[in-house]
C-alpha positions in Angstrom: 20.3 -7.2 9.5 21.7 -4.2 11.4 20.8 -0.7 10.3 23.5 1.7 9.3 24.1 4.9 11.3 22.4 7.1 8.7 19.4 4.8 8.5 19.1 4.8 12.3 19.2 8.6 12.3 16.5 8.8 9.6 14.3 6.3 11.3 14.7 8.0 14.7 13.6 11.3 13.1 10.5 9.6 11.5 9.6 8.0 14.8 9.9 11.2 16.8 8.1 13.4 14.2 5.3 11.0 13.1 5.2 8.0 15.4 5.4 9.7 18.8 2.5 12.2 18.2 0.4 9.3 16.9 1.3 7.3 20.0 0.3 10.2 22.2 -3.1 10.5 20.4 -3.6 6.8 20.8 -2.8 7.0 24.6 -5.3 9.8 25.1 -7.9 7.9 23.0 -7.4 4.8 25.2 -7.9 6.9 28.3 -11.2 8.0 27.0 -12.6 4.5 27.4 -12.8 4.8 31.2 -16.4 5.3 32.3 -15.3 7.7 35.0 -12.1 9.7 35.0 -9.6 7.8 37.3 -8.0 9.6 40.2 -5.2 12.0 39.3 -2.5 9.7 40.7 -3.8 6.7 38.7 -4.1 8.8 35.6 -0.5 10.1 36.0 0.8 6.6 36.5 -1.0 5.3 33.4 0.4 8.2 31.3 3.9 7.6 32.7 3.7 3.9 32.0 2.5 4.6 28.4 5.1 7.3 28.0 8.0 4.8 28.8 6.4 1.8 27.1 6.9 3.2 23.5 10.7 3.4 23.9 11.5 -0.2 24.6 10.7 -1.7 21.2 12.5 1.3 19.5 15.6 1.2 21.6 17.8 -0.2 18.8 16.9 2.7 16.5 17.9 5.4 19.0 21.0 3.7 20.3 24.1 5.8 19.4 22.2 8.4 17.3 23.6 11.3 19.3 27.2 10.1 18.8 29.5 11.0 16.0 29.2 8.8 12.8 31.4 5.8 13.5 31.8 5.1 9.7 33.0 8.7 8.9 36.7 9.2 8.3 38.5 12.3 9.3 
């Protein structure tokens, strides 16, 4: 079942306002499990990987949200 344009806009807002901060907190929490702090380069690569990883499952929600409503009539 495909989401309507309005539903995708609403869900994208929920994801950005609630889900993304929760994901950032979880990423920092996961990094705290290292015994020693990894080198700066490794730490940056881990954060970059985690920063991109969240977007792949949610790609369908964000697709076309910045465009004009295709169902709206002029």
